[in-house]
N, C-alpha and C positions, 0 to 999 in steps of 0.2 A: 867431701873433708874432715869432717867432724871425725870419723872413726881413725883417719892418717894422724891425725893430731892425739886423739885418745890414746891410740897402741903405743905412741914415742916413749920410749924410757926415761928422756929428760921431764925435770920438772916444769920447764920454765915454758915449753907448749899448753901442758896441762892448765898451766896458771892464767893464761892468756886467753884458753878457751872455754873458761868457766863462765863467764859473762854469754857467751854464744850457747852455749850448754844452755844455760838459764832461759835465754831468751828462747831457744829452741823447742822449750816444752808446749805452746801453742800448736805448734806443729805435731810432733810426737810425743804426747807426756810420755809412755811406758818406755822409750829408747831414754829420753833425756833423764827421767829418774834412775832407772838401771845404771846409767853412767854417772849422775851422781852422787848417789849412793855409794859406788865404786871407787869413788875419789875420795868420800870419806872414810872408806875403810882402808885410806895406803896409812891413813897415819903418820902424815910428813906434813911439818911444821909450816912450811910455807905456801903448801897448798890449803892447810889449815888456814892459815892468816886469811888468805885469798878468796876463803869461803866467807867466814866472816865479812869480809869487805861483801859480798854477792848477796846476804842474809837481805837486804832491803830490795834488791830486785827481785828477789825469790819470791818475797810475800807478797809482792804485788803482780806475778806473773803465775806462781804453783797455786792449784787448788789449796781450799781449807785444810783439807783431808791429808793431802799431800804434805802440805808444810809442818803439820804437828807431828807425821808420821817421820818426815828427816830431820827436824830439828828438836 
């Protein structure tokens, strides 16, 4: 399901999938971090604004090293 949402060209599914992506970190950190970094690289203001909203959740879920490397 995450792959389908992530590969969509529309921004809206990516925005809504961010919290699920952060929560999925505990299941598969490598996949989650790779997709999260790809979303950061898109340089889209809507996605970046939603990422800013997801930072508190990411702070609780991500490992300290991954959080520091990403943000």
